[in-house]
C-alpha positions in Angstrom: -9.9 -50.6 -0.4 -13.6 -50.3 -0.1 -15.9 -50.8 -3.5 -18.8 -48.5 -4.0 -21.8 -49.1 -6.3 -23.9 -48.2 -8.2 -21.9 -47.5 -11.4 -21.8 -44.3 -12.5 -22.6 -42.9 -16.1 -19.6 -40.4 -15.9 -16.8 -39.6 -13.6 -14.9 -36.3 -13.8 -11.5 -36.2 -12.2 -11.0 -32.4 -11.8 -13.6 -29.8 -10.7 -12.3 -26.5 -12.7 -14.1 -24.7 -15.2 -13.6 -27.5 -17.6 -14.9 -30.5 -14.9 -17.7 -28.4 -13.2 -19.4 -27.4 -16.5 -19.2 -30.8 -17.6 -20.5 -32.2 -14.3 -23.4 -29.6 -14.5 -24.4 -30.5 -18.1 -23.8 -34.3 -17.5 -26.4 -33.8 -14.8 -28.9 -31.6 -16.9 -28.7 -34.4 -19.6 -29.8 -37.1 -17.1 -26.7 -38.9 -16.5 -25.5 -40.0 -12.9 -22.8 -38.4 -12.1 -19.7 -37.7 -10.1 -16.8 -34.9 -10.0 -13.9 -35.6 -8.1 -12.2 -32.4 -6.8 -8.8 -32.7 -4.2 -9.6 -29.2 -3.2 -11.4 -28.1 -0.4 -13.6 -25.9 -2.6 -14.6 -26.2 -6.6 -13.7 -24.3 -9.3 -10.2 -25.1 -10.0 -7.2 -22.8 -10.2 -9.7 -20.3 -12.3 -11.9 -19.5 -9.6 -9.7 -20.2 -6.5 -6.2 -19.0 -7.7 -6.6 -17.6 -11.1 -9.1 -16.1 -13.4 -11.6 -14.6 -10.8 -9.0 -13.4 -7.7 -6.9 -11.7 -10.2 -9.6 -10.0 -11.7 -10.9 -8.8 -8.6 -7.3 -7.2 -7.8 -7.2 -5.9 -11.5 -10.5 -4.1 -10.9 -9.6 -2.7 -7.2 -6.2 -1.6 -8.4 -7.6 0.3 -11.4 -10.1 2.1 -9.1 -7.3 3.1 -6.7 -5.2 4.4 -9.5 -8.1 6.2 -11.1 -8.9 8.0 -7.7 -5.3 8.7 -7.2 -4.6 10.4 -10.8 -7.7 10.8 -12.7 -10.6 11.6 -10.5 -9.1 15.3 -9.9 -9.4 15.8 -13.6 -13.0 14.9 -13.4 -13.9 17.3 -10.5 -13.8 14.5 -7.7 -11.3 15.6 -5.1 -10.2 12.7 -3.0 -7.1 11.1 -0.9 -7.0 7.7 -1.2 -5.5 5.4 1.0 -4.1 1.7 0.2 -5.7 -0.7 2.5 -4.2 -3.8 1.0 -5.6 -6.3 3.6 -9.1 -5.3 2.7 -8.5 -5.4 -0.7 -7.4 -9.0 -0.2 -10.3 -9.7 1.9 -13.0 -8.4 -0.5 -11.0 -10.7 -3.3 -11.0 -14.0 -1.0 -15.3 -12.9 -0.5 -15.9 -13.0 -4.1 -13.9 -16.1 -4.5 -16.1 -17.7 -1.9 -19.2 -16.8 -3.2 -18.3 -18.0 -6.6 -17.2 -21.5 -5.3 -20.5 -21.7 -3.3 -22.1 -21.3 -6.0 -20.7 -24.2 -7.9 -21.5 -26.2 -4.8 -24.9 -25.3 -5.2 -25.2 -25.9 -8.9 -23.9 -29.2 -8.1 -26.8 -30.0 -5.8 -29.3 -28.6 -8.0 -28.3 -30.7 -10.9 -27.7 -34.2 -8.5 -23.6 -34.2 -9.3 -22.1 -36.2 -6.6 -19.1 -34.4 -5.2 -16.0 -37.1 -4.5 -13.6 -35.0 -2.5 -10.0 -36.3 -2.8 -7.5 -36.8 -5.3 -8.4 -39.0 -8.1 -6.9 -41.4 -10.6 -8.1 -44.0 -13.5 -7.2 -47.6 -12.3 -8.1 -49.2 -15.4 -11.1 -49.1 -17.7 -14.1 -48.0 -16.0 -12.4 -47.3 -12.7 -11.6 -44.6 -10.6 -9.6 -44.7 -7.2 -10.2 -41.4 -5.0 -7.7 -41.1 -2.4 -9.9 -38.9 0.3 -8.5 -36.4 2.6 -7.8 -38.8 5.2 -5.8 -40.8 3.2 -8.5 -43.8 2.5 -8.7 -44.8 -1.1 -12.3 -45.7 -2.7 -12.8 -47.4 -6.0 -15.8 -46.1 -8.1 -17.0 -47.9 -11.4 -18.5 -45.9 -14.1 -19.2 -46.1 -17.9 -16.7 -42.9 -18.7 -14.4 -40.9 -17.3 -13.2 -37.2 -18.2 -10.0 -36.1 -17.3 -10.3 -32.4 -16.4 -7.1 -31.9 -14.2 -6.1 -28.7 -15.7 -2.8 -27.3 -15.4 -0.1 -25.7 -13.3 2.7 -23.0 -13.5 5.6 -24.2 -15.3 8.8 -24.1 -13.3 12.0 -22.0 -14.5 15.1 -23.9 -14.6 17.5 -22.2 -12.4 15.2 -20.4 -10.5 13.6 -22.0 -7.5 10.5 -20.7 -5.9 11.0 -19.0 -2.7 7.9 -18.0 -0.7 7.3 -14.2 -0.8 10.4 -13.7 -2.8 10.2 -15.9 -6.0 7.0 -16.7 -6.7 4.5 -18.0 -9.1 0.9 -16.7 -9.9 -0.8 -17.9 -6.7 1.8 -16.2 -5.0 1.8 -13.1 -6.4 -2.4 -13.1 -5.9 -1.7 -12.6 -1.8 1.5 -10.5 -1.2 1.1 -9.1 2.4 2.8 -5.7 1.0 3.2 -3.8 -1.9 6.6 -4.7 -2.5 9.0 -1.7 -3.7 10.5 -3.6 -6.6 9.3 -6.7 -8.8 10.5 -8.8 -11.6 8.2 -10.4 -13.8 9.5 -13.0 -15.8 7.5 -13.7 -19.0 5.1 -11.0 -21.2 2.3 -13.5 -21.5 -1.0 -13.1 -19.9 -0.4 -13.8 -16.5 3.0 -11.7 -15.8 1.2 -8.4 -17.7 -2.1 -8.8 -16.0 -0.6 -9.2 -12.4 2.3 -6.9 -13.1 -0.1 -4.3 -13.8 -1.9 -4.9 -10.5 1.5 -4.2 -8.6 2.4 -1.3 -10.5 -0.7 0.3 -10.0 -0.4 -0.2 -6.0 3.1 1.0 -6.3 5.9 -1.1 -7.4 8.2 -0.8 -9.7 7.8 -3.4 -12.3 10.0 -4.6 -14.9 9.1 -7.5 -17.1 11.9 -9.8 -18.9 10.6 -11.5 -21.7 12.7 -14.1 -24.1 10.9 -13.2 -27.2 11.3 -9.9 -29.3 7.5 -9.1 -28.7 5.1 -9.4 -25.6 1.6 -11.5 -25.6 2.9 -14.6 -27.6 0.5 -14.9 -30.6 -1.1 -11.4 -30.4 -1.0 -9.7 -33.8 2.2 -8.2 -33.9 0.5 -4.3 -34.5 -1.5 -4.6 -31.3 1.5 -6.2 -29.2 3.7 -3.1 -30.4 0.6 -0.4 -29.5 0.3 -2.5 -26.2 4.0 -2.4 -25.0 3.9 1.3 -26.0 0.9 1.7 -23.9 2.2 -0.2 -20.8 5.6 1.5 -20.8 3.7 4.8 -21.0 2.2 3.3 -17.6 5.5 2.9 -16.2 6.3 -0.8 -16.5 9.8 -1.3 -18.0 10.5 -4.2 -20.6 13.4 -6.2 -21.2 13.1 -8.2 -24.3 14.8 -11.0 -26.0 16.3 -11.5 -22.5 16.4 -14.8 -20.4 17.1 -15.6 -16.5 19.1 -18.3 -15.8 19.6 -18.2 -12.2 18.0 -16.6 -9.1 19.4 -16.0 -5.4 17.2 -15.0 -2.9 18.4 -13.7 0.7 16.8 -11.2 3.0 17.3 -8.5 1.0 15.6 -9.5 -2.1 16.3 -11.6 -5.0 19.4 -11.4 -7.3 18.7 -12.5 -11.0 21.2 -13.5 -13.9 20.2 -12.2 -17.0 21.7 -12.4 -20.2 20.8 -11.8 -24.1 18.6 -14.8 -25.4 20.7 -15.0 -28.3 24.0 -15.0 -26.6 26.3 -12.6 -24.9 27.4 -11.1 -21.5 25.3 -11.8 -18.4 24.4 -9.1 -15.6 22.6 -9.0 -12.2 19.1 -7.6 -11.7 17.6 -7.1 -8.1 14.3 -7.0 -7.2 12.1 -7.4 -4.1 10.0 -10.1 -5.5 10.1 -12.0 -8.7 7.0 -13.5 -10.5 7.8 -16.2 -12.6 5.2 -16.3 -15.0 6.3 -18.2 -18.2 3.5 -20.0 -19.1 1.6 -23.3 -17.4 1.7 -26.8 -18.0 -1.0 -29.7 -18.1 -1.6 -31.4 -14.9 -1.3 -35.3 -16.1 1.4 -37.1 -14.3 -0.2 -39.5 -11.8 -3.6 -39.9 -13.1 -3.4 -43.0 -14.6 -3.7 -42.7 -17.9 -1.0 -45.6 -18.6 -3.7 -47.8 -17.1 -6.3 -47.5 -20.3 -3.2 -47.4 -22.7 -3.1 -43.7 -23.0 -0.2 -41.5 -22.5 1.1 -37.5 -22.4 3.5 -36.5 -25.0 6.7 -34.8 -24.2 5.2 -31.7 -22.9 2.4 -33.2 -20.9 -0.5 -33.0 -23.3 -2.8 -35.8 -24.1 -4.1 -36.0 -27.7 -7.4 -36.8 -28.9 -10.0 -37.9 -31.4 -13.4 -35.9 -30.4 -12.1 -35.7 -27.2 -11.6 -39.6 -26.9 -8.2 -41.0 -26.1 -9.5 -44.8 -25.2 -12.8 -46.4 -24.7 -15.0 -44.5 -22.0 -11.8 -42.2 -21.4 -12.0 -38.6 -22.3 -9.9 -35.5 -22.1 -10.8 -31.7 -21.8 -9.3 -28.6 -21.1 -5.8 -27.8 -20.4 -4.7 -31.2 -20.3 -4.9 -31.4 -24.2 -4.1 -29.3 -27.1 -5.8 -25.9 -27.8 -5.4 -22.4 -25.8 -5.2 -23.1 -22.0 -8.1 -20.9 -21.1 -11.1 -21.5 -18.8 -13.7 -20.9 -21.7 -12.0 -23.4 -23.9 -12.1 -26.1 -21.0 -15.6 -25.0 -20.4 -16.6 -25.5 -24.0 -14.7 -29.0 -23.8 -16.4 -30.1 -21.0 -19.8 -29.5 -22.6 -18.9 -30.9 -25.7 -17.5 -33.9 -24.4 -20.5 -34.6 -22.2 -23.0 -33.9 -25.0 -20.9 -36.8 -27.3 -21.1 -39.0 -24.1 -25.0 -38.8 -24.1 -25.3 -39.1 -27.9 -25.5 -35.6 -28.9 -23.5 -33.6 -31.4 -20.8 -31.9 -29.2 -18.4 -29.8 -31.0 -15.8 -26.6 -30.4 -14.6 -24.4 -33.1 -10.9 -23.9 -31.9 -10.6 -20.9 -34.3 -13.0 -19.1 -32.9 -12.1 -19.3 -29.3 -11.3 -15.6 -28.1 -8.3 -14.4 -26.1 -8.4 -11.5 -23.4 -5.8 -9.7 -21.4 -7.3 -7.6 -19.0 -4.9 -4.9 -18.3 -5.9 -1.5 -18.6 -6.8 -0.8 -21.8 -7.7 -4.4 -22.2 -6.6 -6.4 -25.3 -8.9 -8.8 -27.0 -8.7 -11.0 -30.2 -10.2 -14.1 -32.0 -9.0 -15.7 -35.6 -6.3 -15.0 -37.4 -3.5 -12.2 -37.2 -2.2 -10.1 -40.1 1.1 -12.3 -39.7 -0.8 -15.6 -40.0 -2.7 -14.6 -43.3 0.5 -13.4 -44.8 2.1 -16.6 -44.0 -0.8 -18.5 -45.6 -0.7 -16.5 -48.6 -4.4 -15.2 -47.8 -5.2 -12.0 -49.4 -7.2 -9.8 -47.1 -8.4 -6.4 -46.4 -8.1 -4.4 -43.5 -9.9 -2.0 -41.6 -8.9 0.1 -38.7 -10.5 2.7 -36.2 -9.2 4.2 -33.5 -10.9 5.1 -29.8 -9.4 8.4 -30.0 -12.4 8.8 -32.6 -14.9 7.1 -30.8 -17.3 9.5 -29.0 -17.7 7.3 -25.9 -14.2 6.5 -25.3 -13.3 10.3 -25.8 -16.2 11.4 -23.4 -14.5 8.8 -20.6 -10.9 10.2 -21.5 -9.9 6.5 -22.5 -9.2 7.1 -26.3 -5.7 4.7 -26.6 -6.1 2.0 -28.8 -7.6 0.7 -31.9 -10.1 -1.8 -33.4 -8.7 -3.9 -36.4 -10.9 -6.1 -38.8 -9.1 -8.2 -41.3 -11.8 -9.9 -43.8 -11.0 -12.2 -47.0 -10.2 -9.9 -50.0 -12.3 -12.0 -52.3 -15.4 -12.8 -50.1 -15.4 -10.3 -47.3 -15.7 -13.2 -44.8 -14.0 -11.6 -41.6 -11.2 -13.7 -40.8 -9.9 -12.0 -37.6 -10.7 -9.3 -35.1 -8.2 -7.3 -32.9 -8.9 -4.8 -30.1 -6.7 -3.1 -28.0 -8.7 -0.6 -25.9 -11.4 -0.2 -23.1 -13.5 -2.9 -22.5 -12.0 -4.9 -25.6 -12.8 -8.3 -23.3 -16.6 -7.2 -23.7 -16.2 -6.2 -27.3 -14.7 -9.5 -28.6 -18.0 -11.4 -28.4 -19.7 -9.5 -31.2 -16.8 -10.7 -33.4 -17.1 -14.2 -32.4 -20.7 -14.4 -33.1 -20.2 -12.7 -36.5 -17.4 -15.2 -37.4 -19.6 -18.0 -36.2 -22.0 -17.5 -38.6 -19.3 -16.6 -41.7 -20.4 -13.1 -41.7 -18.9 -10.6 -44.0 -17.2 -7.2 -42.6 -20.5 -5.4 -44.4 -22.5 -7.4 -42.5 -21.3 -5.9 -39.2 -20.8 -2.2 -40.7 -24.4 -2.1 -42.0 -25.8 -3.3 -38.2 -27.3 -0.2 -36.3 -25.4 0.2 -33.2 -26.2 2.4 -30.3 -24.7 5.7 -29.6 -22.5 6.8 -28.5 -20.6 3.5 -27.1 -17.5 1.9 -27.6 -19.2 -0.8 -29.7 -19.4 1.4 -32.4 -15.7 1.6 -32.7 -15.9 -2.1 -33.8 -18.4 -1.2 -36.3 -16.5 1.4 -37.6 -13.2 -0.6 -38.3 -15.7 -3.0 -40.1 -16.4 0.1 -42.1 -13.1 0.8 -42.7 -12.5 -2.7 -44.7 -14.2 -1.1 -47.8 -13.1 2.5 -46.7 -16.3 4.0 -45.7 -15.5 4.9 -42.1 -17.8 7.8 -41.0 -17.5 8.7 -37.4 -14.9 11.0 -35.8 
């Protein structure tokens, strides 16, 4: 095994959103930095087979459905025809541009890309096994584990290419299946299920729990499921899949009630397993520095530190498994390494589901506030009463603002409606500065915009909603 010097200030294992942002920030701070990535391209799951390609397909499928169903009502006569090959090609073009952009930023900020699979080999040492199988040992003052996560498998359900697939497989199907079963009503399942529903598949979602979008505000979840059902998605709640059998004709699933009962068989052309993700922590050498993941694979930390000179960020540690959370972790960890005050407020990490309409939220749900015994006030405003939404024929959904009854400090904001993912940022800023609902209610918003619905919901906390 060859040994390479000089030592780095920090080596990051993993080139996803957490890893590449940590590497770039380290370069900006003048640290000698390298990033280990085993893929042929940078960007991790998010850029390559996750957030970005899924959004490309979501956008394209939304336009296809709009052209098929909505354009005529707007006075636009078209006869759209699906070219799935081109839809996949434009998705890949976008992904390639983004990953090349990360390469450019690495060069700009003097980040070395160590191509291969990396692992810890004791304090201050990282071994990288290159594509040719050759291993090289590097010395460093600090190591950041940013290896991300992988799809969680479902016991009794084996993956079969093109038949029983994970999220990666769902991003590259060669044809639209006549029928698709999605196991799991979380973010990934609902987003990708909605893509293939728009393109023509009959989609049925099976969920173990009694509500979709685990962790979502219950009132929002109810409205969200109702909206997806109106669009044509079918839901089987409180049920579990215990086995799958794939053959040339499709997939046969054994389904039974989660709380016990008679089993039945459900068939589909394609089954998407989307029950969540698990940390990718096996084989990264944590044991060589006296650290270990818990039973679920997560690594606990103290301000990202797990041992002297060893740090963890993103999906490998606790907290929401979101790309933007990993980015914040990466920047904070590097700033702590550099002697700065790195910090992440996990109470203010927003969540978004990019369906149509979108769902976005930040802070506490009503259920969480009730469970904690917090007295709160609620303001709610429907998009049917928002001028821009009415004009654009996108009136489904609402904004809900939850504020402390005594202090009026905003504790949570929940949006189900058009462009919810863009609108939630305003709530994040407000809450980061400890803002009250009245602060938001008294800030002038441009008219007509969807953002006025957020303001009107804030006004509704004290009962003075005006717009109609």
